[in-house]
TIVO-2410 file (N, C-alpha, C; in nm, 3 decimals):
# residues 85
REC num residu      c1      c2      c3 atome chaine
REC   1      M   7.739   5.712  10.689     N      A
REC   1      M   7.857   5.733  10.710    CA      A
REC   1      M   7.968   5.792  10.627     C      A
REC   2      D   8.000   5.917  10.649     N      A
REC   2      D   8.105   5.951  10.537    CA      A
REC   2      D   8.247   5.890  10.582     C      A
REC   3      L   8.307   5.897  10.452     N      A
REC   3      L   8.463   5.850  10.451    CA      A
REC   3      L   8.538   5.942  10.417     C      A
REC   4      F   8.492   6.034  10.395     N      A
REC   4      F   8.598   6.142  10.352    CA      A
REC   4      F   8.541   6.307  10.386     C      A
REC   5      G   8.653   6.387  10.407     N      A
REC   5      G   8.599   6.513  10.417    CA      A
REC   5      G   8.614   6.529  10.595     C      A
REC   6      L   8.565   6.645  10.649     N      A
REC   6      L   8.544   6.672  10.782    CA      A
REC   6      L   8.414   6.703  10.807     C      A
REC   7      K   8.364   6.677  10.942     N      A
REC   7      K   8.220   6.722  10.990    CA      A
REC   7      K   8.237   6.841  10.999     C      A
REC   8      Q   8.091   6.902  10.991     N      A
REC   8      Q   8.071   7.019  10.979    CA      A
REC   8      Q   8.082   7.109  11.122     C      A
REC   9      G   8.152   7.192  11.113     N      A
REC   9      G   8.199   7.284  11.249    CA      A
REC   9      G   8.343   7.222  11.292     C      A
REC  10      C   8.413   7.140  11.215     N      A
REC  10      C   8.519   7.069  11.284    CA      A
REC  10      C   8.629   7.208  11.270     C      A
REC  11      P   8.700   7.213  11.402     N      A
REC  11      P   8.791   7.304  11.430    CA      A
REC  11      P   8.921   7.318  11.334     C      A
REC  12      L   8.942   7.192  11.265     N      A
REC  12      L   9.062   7.167  11.160    CA      A
REC  12      L   9.006   7.233  11.038     C      A
REC  13      S   8.886   7.246  10.998     N      A
REC  13      S   8.831   7.300  10.866    CA      A
REC  13      S   8.897   7.429  10.823     C      A
REC  14      P   8.924   7.511  10.912     N      A
REC  14      P   8.966   7.678  10.852    CA      A
REC  14      P   9.116   7.640  10.821     C      A
REC  15      L   9.182   7.558  10.874     N      A
REC  15      L   9.312   7.539  10.878    CA      A
REC  15      L   9.366   7.489  10.743     C      A
REC  16      L   9.284   7.368  10.710     N      A
REC  16      L   9.300   7.282  10.587    CA      A
REC  16      L   9.264   7.381  10.474     C      A
REC  17      Y   9.131   7.454  10.503     N      A
REC  17      Y   9.105   7.543  10.380    CA      A
REC  17      Y   9.206   7.619  10.323     C      A
REC  18      S   9.267   7.709  10.435     N      A
REC  18      S   9.385   7.794  10.447    CA      A
REC  18      S   9.496   7.749  10.352     C      A
REC  19      L   9.551   7.616  10.402     N      A
REC  19      L   9.646   7.527  10.340    CA      A
REC  19      L   9.618   7.522  10.185     C      A
REC  20      F   9.502   7.455  10.158     N      A
REC  20      F   9.472   7.433  10.032    CA      A
REC  20      F   9.465   7.548   9.939     C      A
REC  21      T   9.443   7.640   9.964     N      A
REC  21      T   9.403   7.804   9.901    CA      A
REC  21      T   9.489   7.898   9.905     C      A
REC  22      N   9.618   7.848   9.970     N      A
REC  22      N   9.736   7.913  10.002    CA      A
REC  22      N   9.792   7.957   9.850     C      A
REC  23      D   9.786   7.881   9.755     N      A
REC  23      D   9.872   7.886   9.626    CA      A
REC  23      D   9.757   7.973   9.539     C      A
REC  24      I   9.631   8.005   9.567     N      A
REC  24      I   9.532   8.046   9.475    CA      A
REC  24      I   9.577   8.188   9.401     C      A
REC  25      D   9.658   8.276   9.462     N      A
REC  25      D   9.714   8.394   9.440    CA      A
REC  25      D   9.833   8.373   9.326     C      A
REC  26      R   9.886   8.287   9.325     N      A
REC  26      R   9.968   8.236   9.184    CA      A
REC  26      R   9.880   8.228   9.051     C      A
REC  27      F   9.740   8.178   9.065     N      A
REC  27      F   9.677   8.154   8.948    CA      A
REC  27      F   9.593   8.267   8.947     C      A
REC  28      L   9.550   8.360   9.022     N      A
REC  28      L   9.469   8.463   9.029    CA      A
REC  28      L   9.540   8.586   9.017     C      A
REC  29      T   9.623   8.623   8.939     N      A
REC  29      T   9.707   8.742   8.918    CA      A
REC  29      T   9.638   8.885   8.930     C      A
REC  30      V   9.706   8.955   9.009     N      A
REC  30      V   9.674   9.086   9.040    CA      A
REC  30      V   9.630   9.154   8.910     C      A
REC  31      H   9.719   9.137   8.806     N      A
REC  31      H   9.698   9.192   8.695    CA      A
REC  31      H   9.553   9.224   8.604     C      A
REC  32      R   9.469   9.125   8.645     N      A
REC  32      R   9.375   9.102   8.576    CA      A
REC  32      R   9.234   9.139   8.687     C      A
REC  33      G   9.239   9.181   8.821     N      A
REC  33      G   9.173   9.213   8.905    CA      A
REC  33      G   9.088   9.310   8.871     C      A
REC  34      A   8.965   9.335   8.944     N      A
REC  34      A   8.893   9.460   8.945    CA      A
REC  34      A   8.962   9.600   8.999     C      A
REC  35      A   8.964   9.686   8.915     N      A
REC  35      A   9.016   9.811   8.946    CA      A
REC  35      A   8.952   9.861   9.085     C      A
REC  36      T   9.020   9.945   9.156     N      A
REC  36      T   8.986  10.020   9.286    CA      A
REC  36      T   9.005  10.151   9.249     C      A
REC  37      A   8.958  10.241   9.362     N      A
REC  37      A   8.995  10.382   9.365    CA      A
REC  37      A   9.142  10.436   9.329     C      A
REC  38      L   9.242  10.302   9.386     N      A
REC  38      L   9.374  10.334   9.339    CA      A
REC  38      L   9.418  10.287   9.248     C      A
REC  39      D   9.473  10.358   9.141     N      A
REC  39      D   9.528  10.325   9.015    CA      A
REC  39      D   9.605  10.175   9.016     C      A
REC  40      S   9.680  10.160   9.122     N      A
REC  40      S   9.813  10.060   9.144    CA      A
REC  40      S   9.740   9.940   9.206     C      A
REC  41      V   9.609   9.947   9.263     N      A
REC  41      V   9.537   9.813   9.322    CA      A
REC  41      V   9.444   9.747   9.242     C      A
REC  42      Q   9.473   9.670   9.220     N      A
REC  42      Q   9.339   9.553   9.191    CA      A
REC  42      Q   9.326   9.433   9.258     C      A
REC  43      V   9.209   9.399   9.251     N      A
REC  43      V   9.163   9.295   9.351    CA      A
REC  43      V   9.087   9.193   9.250     C      A
REC  44      P   9.195   9.080   9.258     N      A
REC  44      P   9.134   8.958   9.150    CA      A
REC  44      P   9.009   8.872   9.224     C      A
REC  45      H   9.047   8.870   9.358     N      A
REC  45      H   8.956   8.760   9.431    CA      A
REC  45      H   8.929   8.809   9.560     C      A
REC  46      C   8.823   8.793   9.642     N      A
REC  46      C   8.803   8.824   9.801    CA      A
REC  46      C   8.751   8.655   9.827     C      A
REC  47      D   8.828   8.651   9.963     N      A
REC  47      D   8.797   8.556  10.040    CA      A
REC  47      D   8.730   8.550  10.176     C      A
REC  48      Y   8.627   8.488  10.224     N      A
REC  48      Y   8.540   8.478  10.344    CA      A
REC  48      Y   8.516   8.331  10.355     C      A
REC  49      A   8.569   8.283  10.460     N      A
REC  49      A   8.516   8.143  10.535    CA      A
REC  49      A   8.561   8.057  10.412     C      A
REC  50      D   8.488   7.992  10.347     N      A
REC  50      D   8.488   7.892  10.245    CA      A
REC  50      D   8.466   7.917  10.135     C      A
REC  51      D   8.426   8.064  10.103     N      A
REC  51      D   8.399   8.086  10.006    CA      A
REC  51      D   8.485   8.187   9.919     C      A
REC  52      I   8.481   8.180   9.787     N      A
REC  52      I   8.589   8.279   9.675    CA      A
REC  52      I   8.491   8.353   9.592     C      A
REC  53      A   8.503   8.477   9.587     N      A
REC  53      A   8.446   8.573   9.490    CA      A
REC  53      A   8.516   8.626   9.396     C      A
REC  54      L   8.512   8.608   9.253     N      A
REC  54      L   8.607   8.671   9.157    CA      A
REC  54      L   8.564   8.797   9.147     C      A
REC  55      T   8.651   8.890   9.126     N      A
REC  55      T   8.616   9.019   9.107    CA      A
REC  55      T   8.683   9.083   8.959     C      A
REC  56      S   8.605   9.156   8.878     N      A
REC  56      S   8.654   9.206   8.744    CA      A
REC  56      S   8.560   9.338   8.706     C      A
REC  57      N   8.630   9.415   8.642     N      A
REC  57      N   8.571   9.540   8.574    CA      A
REC  57      N   8.509   9.506   8.430     C      A
REC  58      T   8.549   9.370   8.376     N      A
REC  58      T   8.518   9.355   8.239    CA      A
REC  58      T   8.471   9.192   8.228     C      A
REC  59      A   8.396   9.161   8.158     N      A
REC  59      A   8.360   9.021   8.114    CA      A
REC  59      A   8.480   8.929   8.077     C      A
REC  60      E   8.550   8.993   7.981     N      A
REC  60      E   8.666   8.925   7.954    CA      A
REC  60      E   8.760   8.888   8.055     C      A
REC  61      C   8.806   8.971   8.163     N      A
REC  61      C   8.877   8.942   8.256    CA      A
REC  61      C   8.806   8.854   8.359     C      A
REC  62      L   8.672   8.884   8.369     N      A
REC  62      L   8.627   8.765   8.454    CA      A
REC  62      L   8.618   8.627   8.406     C      A
REC  63      Q   8.606   8.602   8.271     N      A
REC  63      Q   8.629   8.487   8.210    CA      A
REC  63      Q   8.763   8.445   8.237     C      A
REC  64      W   8.859   8.515   8.203     N      A
REC  64      W   9.008   8.465   8.257    CA      A
REC  64      W   9.022   8.433   8.373     C      A
REC  65      L   8.982   8.504   8.482     N      A
REC  65      L   8.987   8.464   8.616    CA      A
REC  65      L   8.924   8.327   8.621     C      A
REC  66      W   8.815   8.319   8.585     N      A
REC  66      W   8.734   8.180   8.596    CA      A
REC  66      W   8.825   8.072   8.544     C      A
REC  67      L   8.884   8.088   8.426     N      A
REC  67      L   8.964   7.981   8.361    CA      A
REC  67      L   9.085   7.966   8.468     C      A
REC  68      Q   9.139   8.059   8.518     N      A
REC  68      Q   9.252   8.026   8.610    CA      A
REC  68      Q   9.203   7.935   8.711     C      A
REC  69      W   9.074   7.977   8.792     N      A
REC  69      W   9.048   7.927   8.886    CA      A
REC  69      W   9.009   7.753   8.877     C      A
REC  70      L   8.985   7.755   8.756     N      A
REC  70      L   8.953   7.602   8.695    CA      A
REC  70      L   9.064   7.538   8.699     C      A
REC  71      Q   9.162   7.598   8.640     N      A
REC  71      Q   9.320   7.535   8.626    CA      A
REC  71      Q   9.352   7.513   8.770     C      A
REC  72      W   9.332   7.605   8.845     N      A
REC  72      W   9.399   7.564   9.023    CA      A
REC  72      W   9.292   7.472   9.039     C      A
REC  73      G   9.204   7.446   9.036     N      A
REC  73      G   9.113   7.337   9.070    CA      A
REC  73      G   9.151   7.207   9.032     C      A
REC  74      V   9.173   7.198   8.909     N      A
REC  74      V   9.241   7.073   8.862    CA      A
REC  74      V   9.397   7.051   8.902     C      A
REC  75      T   9.469   7.128   8.906     N      A
REC  75      T   9.592   7.137   8.979    CA      A
REC  75      T   9.586   7.069   9.102     C      A
REC  76      F   9.515   7.132   9.202     N      A
REC  76      F   9.525   7.074   9.324    CA      A
REC  76      F   9.387   6.969   9.350     C      A
REC  77      S   9.337   6.907   9.250     N      A
REC  77      S   9.232   6.811   9.292    CA      A
REC  77      S   9.141   6.850   9.355     C      A
REC  78      Q   9.055   6.987   9.310     N      A
REC  78      Q   8.950   7.047   9.410    CA      A
REC  78      Q   8.855   7.056   9.303     C      A
REC  79      I   8.752   7.058   9.357     N      A
REC  79      I   8.623   7.064   9.260    CA      A
REC  79      I   8.550   7.225   9.301     C      A
REC  80      V   8.548   7.281   9.176     N      A
REC  80      V   8.536   7.425   9.152    CA      A
REC  80      V   8.383   7.451   9.105     C      A
REC  81      W   8.298   7.497   9.187     N      A
REC  81      W   8.154   7.533   9.156    CA      A
REC  81      W   8.135   7.647   9.121     C      A
REC  82      L   8.040   7.685   9.035     N      A
REC  82      L   8.014   7.839   8.981    CA      A
REC  82      L   7.853   7.869   9.032     C      A
REC  83      I   7.863   7.946   9.141     N      A
REC  83      I   7.749   7.993   9.179    CA      A
REC  83      I   7.719   8.129   9.193     C      A
REC  84      G   7.622   8.181   9.172     N      A
REC  84      G   7.578   8.340   9.213    CA      A
REC  84      G   7.655   8.412   9.096     C      A
REC  85      C   7.636   8.399   8.971     N      A
REC  85      C   7.687   8.476   8.845    CA      A
REC  85      C   7.563   8.603   8.843     C      A
***
């Protein structure tokens, strides 16, 4: 019997995820994201369902984004996993 979290497929899950990740843009600033075809547009991360993909054109910027994401996890008591590098 699970005492924490939501059951798989719970309708409340997307709303709670959105509330918890709402502040992630403060930590993953646009100034360090991957360059796009437009010079003035950079994309630091992409969100889909309950996944977040960090994007960068250099290893140094990706490392910086990763450290900022870890700081976000510490600040909001979230567990951050590194998968698929």
